[in-house]
Each structure stands twice: as structure tokens, then as C-alpha cells.
C-alpha positions as CSV (number, residue, x, y, z in Angstrom):
1,M,0.0,0.0,0.0
2,K,1.3,3.5,-0.9
3,V,0.5,6.2,1.6
4,L,0.6,9.9,1.0
5,L,1.3,11.6,4.4
6,L,0.6,15.3,4.4
7,G,2.5,17.1,7.2
8,A,5.6,16.1,9.2
9,G,4.9,17.9,12.5
10,A,4.5,16.0,15.8
11,Q,1.4,14.1,14.5
12,G,3.0,13.4,11.2
13,K,6.2,11.9,12.8
14,A,4.1,9.7,15.1
15,T,2.0,8.5,12.2
16,L,5.1,7.8,10.1
17,Y,6.6,5.8,12.9
18,D,3.5,3.7,13.2
19,L,3.1,3.2,9.4
20,L,6.7,1.9,9.1
21,K,5.9,-0.9,11.5
22,N,3.4,-2.3,9.0
23,P,5.0,-4.6,6.4
24,K,2.0,-4.0,4.0
25,I,3.1,-0.4,3.6
26,T,5.3,-0.3,0.6
27,E,5.9,3.4,0.4
28,V,5.1,6.5,2.5
29,T,5.5,9.7,0.6
30,V,5.8,12.5,3.2
31,V,4.8,15.9,1.9
32,E,6.2,18.8,4.0
33,K,6.9,22.3,3.0
34,Y,9.9,22.3,5.4
35,L,11.7,19.0,5.0
36,A,14.2,19.8,7.8
37,Q,11.4,18.8,10.2
38,L,12.1,15.2,9.2
39,E,15.9,15.1,9.3
40,D,16.2,13.8,12.9
41,F,13.5,11.2,12.3
42,I,15.2,9.9,9.1
43,K,18.5,9.7,10.9
44,R,17.0,7.6,13.7
45,W,14.9,5.4,11.6
46,P,16.2,5.2,8.0
47,D,13.8,3.3,5.9
48,P,13.8,2.9,2.1
49,R,10.0,3.1,2.0
50,I,10.1,6.8,3.0
51,V,10.0,9.3,0.1
52,M,10.3,13.0,1.1
53,V,8.7,15.6,-1.0
54,S,8.7,19.4,-0.5
55,A,5.5,20.7,-1.9
56,D,3.0,23.5,-1.3
57,A,-0.4,22.1,-0.3
58,N,-2.1,25.1,-1.9
59,R,-0.8,24.2,-5.4
60,K,-3.1,21.8,-7.1
61,E,-0.5,21.0,-9.8
62,E,1.9,19.8,-7.1
63,M,-0.6,17.9,-5.0
64,L,-2.8,16.1,-7.5
65,P,-0.2,13.9,-9.1
66,L,1.0,12.8,-5.6
67,M,-2.5,12.0,-4.6
68,Q,-3.2,10.0,-7.8
69,R,-0.3,7.6,-7.2
70,A,-1.3,7.0,-3.6
71,D,-3.7,4.4,-2.2
72,I,-4.7,6.7,0.6
73,V,-4.0,10.2,1.8
74,I,-3.5,10.9,5.5
75,D,-4.0,14.7,6.0
76,L,-2.3,16.1,9.0
77,L,-1.9,19.6,7.7
78,P,-3.3,22.6,9.7
79,T,-7.0,23.1,9.7
80,P,-7.2,25.8,6.9
81,F,-6.1,23.1,4.4
82,R,-8.8,20.5,5.2
83,R,-11.5,21.3,2.7
84,H,-9.0,22.0,-0.1
85,I,-7.2,18.7,0.5
86,A,-10.5,16.8,0.6
87,E,-11.6,18.4,-2.7
88,L,-8.3,17.4,-4.3
89,C,-8.6,13.8,-3.0
90,I,-12.1,13.6,-4.6
91,E,-10.7,14.8,-7.9
92,A,-7.8,12.4,-7.6
93,G,-10.1,9.5,-6.8
94,T,-8.0,8.7,-3.6
95,D,-9.5,7.9,-0.2
96,M,-8.5,10.2,2.7
97,V,-8.4,10.3,6.4
98,N,-7.8,13.2,8.7
99,T,-8.0,14.3,12.3
100,S,-10.2,17.3,11.8
101,F,-13.9,17.9,12.6
102,Q,-16.2,17.0,9.8
103,S,-17.6,20.5,9.7
104,H,-14.6,21.5,7.7
105,M,-15.8,19.3,4.8
106,E,-19.6,19.8,4.9
107,G,-21.2,19.5,1.6
108,L,-18.6,17.1,0.1
109,H,-20.3,13.8,1.0
110,N,-22.3,13.5,-2.2
111,K,-19.4,14.6,-4.4
112,A,-17.1,12.0,-2.7
113,A,-19.7,9.2,-2.9
114,M,-20.2,9.9,-6.6
115,A,-16.5,9.7,-7.1
116,G,-16.2,6.5,-5.1
117,V,-13.9,8.2,-2.6
118,A,-14.1,7.5,1.2
119,I,-13.4,10.5,3.4
120,M,-12.9,9.7,7.1
121,P,-12.7,12.8,9.3
122,E,-12.3,12.9,13.1
123,A,-9.9,10.0,13.1
124,G,-7.5,11.3,15.7
125,L,-7.4,11.6,19.4
126,D,-9.6,14.7,19.6
127,P,-11.8,14.5,17.6
128,G,-11.8,10.8,17.2
129,I,-11.0,8.4,20.1
130,D,-12.5,10.8,22.6
131,L,-15.9,10.7,20.8
132,I,-15.9,6.9,20.6
133,L,-15.1,6.6,24.3
134,A,-17.7,9.3,25.1
135,G,-20.4,7.6,23.0
136,N,-19.7,4.3,24.7
137,A,-19.9,5.9,28.1
138,I,-23.1,7.9,27.3
139,R,-24.9,4.8,26.0
140,R,-24.5,3.2,29.5
141,F,-26.7,5.8,31.1
142,N,-30.5,6.1,30.9
143,K,-30.4,9.9,30.6
144,V,-27.5,12.4,30.0
145,E,-28.2,16.0,30.8
146,D,-24.9,17.4,29.8
147,F,-21.6,16.3,28.3
148,V,-18.3,18.2,28.2
149,S,-15.1,16.8,26.7
150,A,-11.6,18.2,27.2
151,C,-8.7,16.4,25.7
152,G,-5.0,16.7,25.0
153,G,-2.4,19.2,25.9
154,V,1.2,20.1,25.4
155,P,3.4,18.1,27.7
156,A,6.4,19.5,29.5
157,K,9.7,18.9,27.7
158,E,10.8,16.4,30.3
159,A,7.6,14.3,29.8
160,C,8.7,13.7,26.1
161,N,10.8,10.7,27.0
162,N,10.2,8.5,24.0
163,P,11.9,8.1,20.6
164,I,9.4,10.4,18.8
165,N,9.4,13.0,21.6
166,Y,5.6,13.0,21.8
167,K,3.2,12.1,24.6
168,I,-0.6,12.5,24.9
169,S,-2.4,13.2,28.1
170,W,-5.9,12.4,29.3
């Protein structure tokens, strides 16, 4: 499977780390405007399946060919890119997953369905896992009057004691 990973920030590095554990992944093309963000990662975990590409996510002519040769796109770019990337995936005919709220892609369902493209938003920690856990907990009650969810945070530097320097908190 060929994966197009958009973004090499903290989430992108963690995602790349996990993808490389899967032997079914034959290639991960990482698109990042600033490739220097990946230098330390590549030094620690050199892998011939990693292809690094510097590209501007706003430029259709740069993104569309990359999407067309991928089996799936994992979009971890900042929120303002979400709808644009989803629209390009539909045009490319490539399935996509991201960690953003679905409201950023409202109105694209029919267009994606007509193109045979699956778009899966809210597939991260928050939104994502938090909503699954909340839904599971709420179903156990007869009546819920209110629900508030708070998730994540930026850990202290000394808490980042793992190879990818990232830690979630609940």
C-alpha cells in the first residue's frame, strides 16, 4: 500500500513511525513544505520506503499527481487546508483520512460518494478516540443532561521521554 502523508509535524512523525511498523506499507510519501522537520527522524529510523517531497499544499498542480499515485491520503496539515485537500482527493479518486472535525468538509459527501472516494474525518485523538469513548460511556446511562469533553495538551519537555518526543495526556 502506498500512503501519502501530508505534514511532518508531531502528529506526522508519530503517524510515520506507526506506518513503518506495518509490512504491508510499501511506500510512504511524506509531503512537507519544510523537509528539515524530518531530518532527525530519518537519521534515527532510516527506511527505504520513505519518500520525502517538498510541496505547497495550496498548489493543485503539485498535490494532485502525488494523490493520484497513492492508495490513501493521511491529511495532518493545519485546519485551513482541510477542505482544499478533501476536494483534491475527490478529484484524484483517492481515499482520505484526517484528524479534523467533519464540519470543515460539509457538503462534500455526495461529491465524494459519486467519485467512489471515502473521506474519514475525526480519526485522531480529539476529535476521534474521545468521541468513541464518550459515545460508549453515554450509552450506558438512561439519561444524559450534559456532556463536556476536554482532551490533550502540550506536555512538559521532560515528559517527552520516547523516541518520537511525543506524549498524549488524558
